[in-house]
Wavefront OBJ file of the C-alpha trace (Angstrom):
o trace
v 87.497 114.594 69.513
v 84.759 112.913 67.554
v 83.147 109.588 68.298
v 85.138 107.675 65.669
v 88.470 108.770 67.148
v 87.338 107.783 70.650
v 86.307 104.357 69.395
v 89.642 103.861 67.606
v 91.563 104.888 70.714
v 89.507 102.508 72.854
v 90.086 99.598 70.463
v 93.834 100.293 70.322
v 94.077 100.447 74.109
v 92.088 97.231 74.412
v 94.355 95.440 71.932
v 97.465 96.739 73.713
v 96.110 95.608 77.074
v 95.272 92.139 75.791
v 98.560 91.813 73.892
v 100.896 92.492 76.777
v 101.296 89.868 79.455
v 99.968 91.111 82.799
v 101.434 88.313 84.915
v 104.209 90.595 86.104
v 101.575 92.713 87.885
v 100.654 89.870 90.249
v 101.950 90.542 93.750
v 101.547 87.106 95.326
v 104.628 85.429 96.705
v 105.179 81.718 97.229
v 105.694 82.072 101.002
v 102.310 83.723 101.522
v 100.615 81.168 99.320
v 102.220 78.293 101.244
v 101.045 79.765 104.568
v 97.495 80.188 103.315
v 97.334 76.666 101.879
v 98.757 75.095 105.042
v 96.288 76.838 107.381
v 93.956 74.195 108.793
v 91.490 76.399 110.656
v 92.339 75.354 114.211
v 95.414 77.494 114.759
v 95.879 81.245 114.808
v 98.094 81.903 111.824
v 98.649 84.376 109.002
v 96.830 82.090 106.589
v 93.691 81.951 108.702
v 93.792 85.722 109.182
v 93.935 86.260 105.434
v 91.139 83.745 104.853
v 89.000 85.473 107.506
v 89.657 88.838 105.852
v 88.555 87.447 102.496
v 85.301 86.220 104.052
v 84.626 89.641 105.544
v 85.295 91.348 102.199
v 82.961 88.919 100.421
v 80.065 89.155 102.897
v 80.012 92.923 103.494
v 78.511 93.987 100.116
v 75.669 91.478 100.507
v 74.838 92.824 103.970
v 74.837 96.397 102.660
v 72.575 95.453 99.731
v 70.203 93.603 102.059
v 69.932 96.627 104.358
v 69.314 98.977 101.427
v 66.728 96.780 99.685
v 65.148 94.942 102.635
v 61.625 96.292 101.962
v 61.716 95.122 98.341
v 63.151 91.746 99.373
v 60.495 91.152 102.042
v 57.762 92.282 99.644
v 59.016 89.869 97.005
v 59.143 87.011 99.523
v 55.589 87.755 100.707
v 54.319 87.798 97.112
v 56.190 84.589 96.340
v 54.744 82.904 99.432
v 51.183 84.009 98.543
v 51.524 82.760 94.965
v 52.666 79.291 96.043
v 50.052 78.675 98.733
l 1 2 3 4 5 6 7 8 9 10 11 12 13 14 15 16 17 18 19 20 21 22 23 24 25 26 27 28 29 30 31 32 33 34 35 36 37 38 39 40 41 42 43 44 45 46 47 48 49 50 51 52 53 54 55 56 57 58 59 60 61 62 63 64 65 66 67 68 69 70 71 72 73 74 75 76 77 78 79 80 81 82 83 84 85
């Protein structure tokens, strides 16, 4: 397959994806949403468990990146501190 055919196929797939409504793929139900919105933080409920899980999923990649690039980060901070003194 040459490059032109690949590009045409990609464009057609992109148009098809954007044309069709993808709302039917959403899996959220109104009961779960109501539980999450009504969670106030002081009780042990499904909503707070889901919110806690979301926090863990959001924080984990940043911790991994910090561990992997800690030497570069500390070097940058030292250089930045020396420049602004």
